[in-house]
N, C-alpha and C positions, 0 to 999 in steps of 0.2 A: 099740636103745632099749628100755628096760624099760617095763612097762605102767603101774604105779601105785605111788606112794609114799604110805602112810598115815602122816601126820606128826602126832605127838602132842606138843604143846608143853607142857612141864612146868616148874612152879616150885614147889618144896617140896611135891611131890605124891607122895612115896614111898608113902604108905599107899594112895592112890587107884590108883596103878599096880600095886601088889602085888595089889590086889583085882580090878581090871578088865582089866588088860593081858592076862592069860591068855585071856580070852574073845575079844579082838580077834585075837590070834595064832592061836587054834584055829579060828576061823570065817572068816578071810580067806583066799581061795584064789588071788587074783591080785595082791594088794598086798603089798609089802615094808613091814614096820612099822619106822618110824624115830621115835626119841624125840629131840626137840630140847630141851635143858635150858637154861633161862633163868637160869643162875648160881644154882642152888638152894643153900641153906645147910643143908638137911637131908641125909639119907643117900641121896638119890635115885640118884646115880651108883654108889655102892657097892652099893645094892640091885639095880640093873640088872646090874652085873657078876656078882653072886652068883647071881641068880635068872633072868636073861634074857641070858645071854652072847652069844646069836646076834642080838639086836636091835641094829640099827645106831644109833649115837648121834652127835648133833651137839651140841657143848658151846659155848655162847655165853659171852662174857666178862663180861656183866652182864645184869640183868633189863631187857629191851627192851620188856616188855609183850606183850600178845597180838598186836597188829598187826605191829609191827616185828620181834618175835621170829620170827613166821612168815615175814616177808619175808627175813630173814637166813638162816633155815634152808633155805627153798626155793631160795635163790640157790645153795646147794651141792648141789642135786638136779636138775641140768639134764638128766640122762639119762632122765628119766621123761616119759611121755606125759600122765599125769594126776597131780594132787595131791589127796589127801583130808585136809583139816584135821579132826582129831578131838580132842575134849576128853578129858582123862584120866579124867573121871568118867562115861564112856559104856561100857555093857556091851552086848556083841553076843551074841545067842542064836540067830542064823540062819546056818547054814552057807552060804557063798557070797554073803553080803549085798553084798560089794564087787563081785562079778562082775555082779550084777544092774544095778548102776549103770554100770559101764564098758561093758557090752553095749549099753545104751541109748545112751550117748554115742557109741559106735562107729557106731551106725546113724543118728545124728542130728548131723551135723557142724555145724549152726548152733546147737546147744545148747552154751553155754559152761560151765554149772555145773548141779549138781543136788544133791538131798539125799534121804536115806531118810525114811520116816515116823518121827517122833520121839515116843516114848512115855515116860511117867514111870516111872522105875525104882522109885519108892516105891509107885506105884499103877498096875499094868501095863495096866489097861483105860482109862487116861486119857492124853490127849495131854500132852506136856510143854511148859511155857510158852515155852521158848526158840525153838521152831520148828514144832512140831505137823506139819501137812502142807503147809508152805510159807507164805511171807509176802507180805502186801500192804502198801501205804502209803496213807494218806489224803492229802487235798489239803495239809494243814498239817504233814506229816512224821511223824504218829503211826503206828507200825507195828502191824499186827494179823495174825492168821494164820487159815488154814483149820483151825479147832479152838480158837482162842483170840481173844476180843475183850477188850481191856484186861485186867482181872483174872479174867474168867470163862473157865475152861478146860473144854472139853467132854470127855465120855467118847468113846472110840473105838468106834463101832458099825459101822465100815465105810463111813461116809457120805462119806469123802473118799479112797476107795481107787482112784480113777481117776488116771492120770498127768496132771498138770495144770500149765500154765504159771503161774508166779508171778513176783512182782517180785524177791523175795530168798529165798535158801536159808540155813538156819541155820548159824551158825559153829560149832555144836557138832558137826556132821558135814557138812561142805561139800566136795563134789568139784568140782574146777575143771580144765578143759582147760589144759595147760601153755602152749600158744600164746596162749590168751585171757588167761591170767594175765599173761604178758609184755606183750601188747598193751595191757592196761588199766593196767599199772604196779603190780599187786598191791594190797595193803591200804595204807591211809593210816597211816603210822607215827605221825603226830602224834596220832592218836586214842588210842593206847595200848591201850585196851580199850573195848568197847561201841560198837555201831552200825557197826563197820568192815566187817562182811560185807554189811550193807544198802547201804552206800555203794559197795562193790565191785560188787555185783550191779546196782545202779541204773546205774552207769557202763557195765556190760556190756550192759544192756538198751538204753541210748541208742545204743550202737554197733550195734544191730540184732541182738543175740544173744538166745537164749532161755535162761531159767532154769526148771527144772522140779522138781517133787517126784515121786519114784518110790516109791509106797507099797508096792510089792512087795518092797522092801528096808526093813528095820526096825531101828532102834537104840533103846536105852533109856538115858535121860539122868538123872543124879541131880540136877544143876542147883544153882545157888547155892554152888558150891564155892569161888569166889574172893571175891566180895563179896555179902552178903545184901541182899535187898530192904530199902530204908529206910536203907542206909548212905549218909551224905552224900557220900562219895567217888564212889559209884556214881551218885548223883543228879547230881553235877557233871559226870561224864563223859558221862552220857546226854544231858543238856541241851546241853552245849557241842558234843559231837560231832554231835548232831542238827542244830544250827544250822549248823555247818560243812558238813554233808552237803547241807542245803537250799541253801546259798549256792553250793556247787560245781555242783549238778546241776539246779537248777530252770531251765526254759526262760526266756528273757529276758522274755517277755510276762507271766510270773507272779511274777517275783522280788520286786518292790516290794510288791505286794498281800499275798503270802503272808508275807513277813517282817514286815510291819506287824501282821498278825493274830497271828502267833506272839509278837510282843512283848506283846500283850494277853493271850494265853493263858498265857504264862510268868508274867506278873504275877498272874494268877488262881491259878496253881499255887502260887506263893510265898505268896499270901494264905491258901490252904488249909492249907499247912504251919504258918503262924503261928497260925491258929485252933485247930489241933490241939496247939499248944504245942511244935511241932517247929522250934525256931529254927535248929538246925544245918542242916536240909535247906532251910529258907527261904533262909539265907545261901548255900547251895550253888547255888541257882538263880541268884541275882544274881551270884555269882562266875563261873558258867558264861557268863552273858551278857557280863560284863566281859571275860572271856578271849576270847570270840568276837570282840568288837570289836577287841581287840588283834591277833588273828591275821588278821582280815579282809583287811588290806592285802597280807599275804604270800600269801594265797589267791587274789588277783585273777588272776594269770597262770595258776593251775591252773584256775580257772573258765573263762578264755578258751580254754584248750586243750580242755577237755571240750566246750564249746559248738562249737568249730571242727570237732571230729571227730564231732559228733552226727549220726546217721543217722535217728533216730526222734524225732518231736516228741510224739506221743501214746502213752502206755503204758497199756493198759487196767487193769493191776493197780495203778496209782496212781490212786486214785479221785477223782472230782470232789466228793465229799461229805466232811464232817467226821465222823470216827468217834466223836468225843466227843458230837456232836449225835445221831447214830444210836443210841448206847448209852444216854445219859442222858435225852434228850428223847423219842426214838422207841421206846425199850425193846427194841432189837435186841441181844440178849445172845449170839446164836450166829451164826456166819458165814453159814449157809444162809438166814437171814432178811433179810440185807442187800440193799438194792436195787442189785444188781450186774447 
């Protein structure tokens, strides 16, 4: 069995790979780099053949999105002990960054997944929005990070340089043990993109597994390479997938109360878009809730299965408070000031 497959899912990212793939190849010492192509219409495959002939390729027959694309690619990589899902817009500057991660995993068999510290490629002394130093989730499903609360991103001053258990690891650079990937069922393909890594990690945590950030390994993420903030499609996916994730993973005792509050909070979010004159994003919120209601019945057996295999009721990294209240009413703009 081979140690690690570093799997880069690509869709029309020829320019990104040309720019950042050399850094991944040069600085990875235990991982085999694999590019899974989601039926790109640009010159990605030709560029790989010409410039990176030794990189293994998996060619998918259509664009399955982030979640199902990775599921289908990883299904062809059964010979590996670990999978590292890596965005095409990530640059690596640290020799052996991948070995730091696998060494920790080798020594901690109860750890199912981990991430490196994620910094901003545009501003190297700043955390990157998508994952920073590992993610948490508030009571109502809003994600935040060690290094980022809502839209406020901190500078990296070494304040989160301890190896720390988190609820979720960023999908921009997510290493998962192959056996735990299989046991959890992998990513939820219906999600297409956004929230799928949080959902996966939450499921793993309910199964009694650990998720950690290992800041001794560092990656630099460009971010926003697929859909920019404010894109109605992104708003739709974030709201719909978040509701599906809550429905699947919430303990029975919390399900009704949390979902009722979320209905109210989503209405407030839609109203805020309307006040700003952003009708497209307001409609995206309502479209997301409508789609959630349509899918809810098909997700009932999935929820039943997750609850049946649940080993952990209380996860400390899923907080009892609302991060919206802490941020807007209490003024907590940085992770270290939160009442954790």
